N, C-alpha and C positions, 0 to 999 in steps of 0.2 A: 151370679146370674139372677135375674128376676124370675119369679114363678107366676107372674100374671099372665093372662090370655095374650096380651099384646107382646110381652117380653118373649114368649115362647115363640109366636110367630115371626118376630124379628131374628131370634136366634136361628130359627129354621131356615130363613131366607139367607142369613150370612153363612150357614153351613152348605146350603145348595150353591152359593155363589163360590165359595172356596172350592168345592169339588169340581165345579165347572172350570175355574181357573186352573187348577191342577191337571185337569184333563187337557185343557188347551196347551198347557206347557209341555205335558208329555207328548202330545201329538206334534208340537213344533221340534222338540228334540228329535223325534224319530223322523222328522223331514229333513233333518240336517241344520236347523236353524238354532241361533243362539238363545232363543226363548227369553228375550228381554221384555221389559215392560211395555215398550211401544209395540212389539209384535204381538204379544198377548192382548194387548188393548185392541188392536186392530182386528185380529181374530175373534174376539169377543163381540165387538160392535158389529162385524159383518162376517160371520163364519163362512158365507158363500163366496166370499171374494177371494180371487186367486192371489196367490203371493207373487210379487214382482220377481219375474225371472229374468236372468241376465240376457239370454239371445232373444226371447220373445219381446221383452221390454225395450231392448236396444233395436230391435226391428222395427216397432212402432215409432221409436224415436228418429230412426233414419228416415222413415217416411215423412215425419213431421218436418225434418230438415230440408227435404227435398221440396216440400210445398213452400219453403221460405225463399227459395232460389229467385233471384231478382227482386226480392223485397227487403230481406235481411242480410242474406248471405249470396255468395256466388256459386256457380255449378261446381267449381274446383272445390270449394270448402265442403259442399254436400257429398262430393265424391270420396272425400276422406273418411267420412262416417260409414259409407258403403264398404270401403276397404277395411276399416276397423271391424265391422261386423263379420266379414269374410275371414279375417285373421283370427278373431276369437272362436269362431266354429272350428278352425283348423287346430287352435290350441287346446280346446276343450277335448277334441278327439285324440289328441296326443296324450293328454293327462290320464284319460280312463274312459270307461263305457259311457259316462253321462253325457247326454247331448245338450244339456242345459242345467244351469245351477241357479239357486236364488241369488239375487243381488247381494243380499246380506253375508253370503258365504265368501265374498271377496274379502281378502286380507292381504297384508304386506307381502306374504310369501306367494300369493297368487299374482299380484302385480309385478313383482320382481321377476317371476318366472315367465310371464308374458313378455316383458321387455327383453330377457334374454332370448326368447323364441323369436322374436321379431329381428334380432340381430344376428341370429344363427339360421334359421330356417328361411328367412327371407332377405338376409344379408343387408338389413337396414343399417346405416351408420348411425352413431349414438344421437345425433340430432333428429334423425328421420325417425328413429324409435320414440323420442321424446314428442315428436308431433303426433304421432299415432296415440301415444298414451294421453296426451293433452285432450284429445277427443273423447277417450273414455272418462277422463276426469269431469268433462262437461256433462256427461250423461249421469254420472254419479251424483253431481251437484244438482241436476235436474230431479233426481229421484229424492234427494234429500229435502229439497224446497217443497216437494209434494208429500213429504212425510211418508214415503214408501219405505225408507230404511231409516235406521236410528243413529248410525255411525258412518263416519267417512273413512273409506279404507284408504284415501290418500293423506289422511292426517299426518303420518310419519313418513310417507313415501314422497320425496321431493324430486320434481322434475326440472333439471337445469341443463341447458344446452351448453355444449363446448363453446369456448370463445371461437368466434369465426376467424379463419384465416384470411390474409389478404388474397383476393381473387385475381385472376389474370386480367390485364388491361393493356391496350396499346399506347405507346407514346404518341405525341404529335408527329414526329418524324415517321414512325411505323405507319400511322394512319395515311400520311402523305404518300408513302411508297405503295400502299395497298390501293389507294385511290387511283394513282397514276399508271399503275402497271396495266400492260396490255394483255388481255385475257380473251379466250374464245367465248362464243357466245352463251354456252351453258355456265361457264363460271362467272362471267361478266354479270350475269342476272343476279346471281347469288351474292357476288360482291356489292352490288348495288343496294340490296336489301340490307346487308351488314352495315355499310356506310351510313345508310339512311338511319339505322338504329344507334349508331355511333353519334350522329349529329341531332338526334331528338331524345335519346334515353329511354325508347320504348323497348319493353320486354318482347320476347318472341310472340307470346300469345297476343299482345296488343297490337303488334305490327301485322299479324296474321289476321286480325278482325277489324283492321282499319278500313273505314268505307269513307265515300265521299261526304257523306252526311256529318262526318266528325271533322270535316276541313272547313273553314270559313275565314271570311275577311273582314277586318275591322275598319272603322271610319278613317283610319290613317292610312289604309292600303296595305297593312301587314297581315300576313297569312297565318292562321293559328290551327292547331289540333286541340280539340276540346273532346276528350273521350275518357269515360269511366275505365279504371283498371280491370282487366279480366280477373285478376287474382283478389282484389280487395273492394272493387267497385268504387274506390275513391277517384275523384276526377282529376285527370291530368290536364294541365294548361301548358301547351307547348308552342311557343312562337317559332315559325319555320325559317331556317337559314336559306340563303339562295340556292346552295348545292342540293339541300334537301328538297326543295321545290322542283329543281331541274330534274331530280330522279323521279318524283311523282309525274312530272309531264311527260318523261320518257315512256311511261307505261300508262299513259292515259288512255290510249286506244289498243292496248295490248289484248289479244284474244283471250288468253288464259285468265287474266285480271277481270275482263267483262264477263266472262262465263261464270266466275266465282263471285262476282259483285263485290270485289276487292280493289284496292288501289296499287298493290305490290304483289309481284310474282313469288310468293312463298311456297316452298315444298314443305314436307314434313319436318319436324324439329330434327329428327335423326338424320335425314338426308342433308338438311342445312348443315350440321355439324360435320358430316362426312365431307361435304364439298368444301367447307372451310378449312379442313386440313389440307386438302389438296391445294388450296389458294395460298395458305401459309408457306408451304414448300416452294410454290412457284416464286412466291415474293421474297423468299428467304428470311422469313420472320420465325424465330425459333421460340414459339408460344403456342399453346394449344388454344386455338380460337374456336369459340363456342358461341351460341347465339346469345347467351347472357353476358359474354365478354364485351359485347358491343354496349350494353346498357352501363357496365362498369367503365368503360372507356370514356363515354360522354361525362358521367358523373365525376370521375377523377380529373379530367381535363378542365371541367367547369370549376371545380374547387381550386385547382392549380392556378387558373386564370382570374381568380379572384371572385366568383360568384358566390353572393351570399348564401348560407345554408338555408335559409328560409325561402329564397327564390327557388333553390334547387329541389326543395321539398315539394313545392307545387308543380314543379315540372315532372319530376319523377312520380307524382301520385302518392307520396308518403303522407300519412295522417298524423305522424309525429316526427319531428325534427331529429329526435334521437336515432330514428332508422337511417337518417341521411348522414349523420355525424361520422359513421365509421369510414365513409369515403375519404373525409378528410384526414382520419387517423392514418389510413393506409397509404396516403400519397406521400412519398418520399421527397418530391419535388417541393411540397409545402413545408416539410419538416427542415429540408435543407435551407429553404429561403428564410424560414423564421430564426434558424440557427445562425445563419449569416447576419440578420438584422440584430440578433442578440449580441453577436461578436462586435458588430460596428459600434453598439451602444457601450459595450464594455471599453472598447479602444478609445471611444470619446471621453468617457469618463476618466480613464487613466490619464489622457492628454490634459484635461482640464485640472487634474491633481497635480500633474507635473508643472504646469504654468502657474500654479498658486504658491509654489515653493519659493 
């Protein structure tokens, strides 16, 4: 080490810096942090800056998401983050006395424990828990991009949904039975809504929010529904079949619809499903009929009758045709038809071989 006046001053500065860094590291460790280089740097540059805390930071992030409703995301998506915040508060209360922890303290054990908490305390199925965890991962990525944390706790924690099982849907014959069955006034109104969804592919939330402004007529006289999906805000473009138009006209002057500013007489989702159980019994249909069953009925029948996947995706409001392809995968009619065509080609090839001998 030099003994000049400048060298002594430099060495004193280095010693002061080393002492300050050691002090910062000790305080970070006492606060429960890892005390890595990034944390030490952030505390050194701005010692008065509060550490990013999970509940407090997520609360701010939730408010930010709410402000994006109608611009970047839907209200349904924003509500997922509200639910995540509520569940995390409950999880921390279960873990111990701490009401909040630094985001840096989240690790694989914390994430795995939270996933188990969702599946036990709230009885979330695996895919439901994955959806909540995915919101937490988005918040973590937001923190990483702002350099509030140094490592990603999701690096080794993989979110993988279980493969979807085939959902219930009606056959063309069952839909005909449902449509032609004589029902009392109460059930007939519910049946009309269900059939309308079977003919358009609208989900319950989209049918519930359907208004006259979403319905228009083109230059060729064809009636259309142009409506962004409530779930994703992706635009659905649906040409209306004659039976669907007839149902709309049936409720054109309905008092309930006019009071709500809607075109269909929908009750709550829960009541709709309860009424559909009654209708299934009356019609002798041995299937669990729900509001989403109607959407799957439309999609499966469209595939079975040869509608191209790209066209079906536009009608259903899917942004990616991969979301639409599982309807074709689940359709036994399509599988059977393709197998028959395959068998005919084999038989034809065998016949040609025999004729050549």
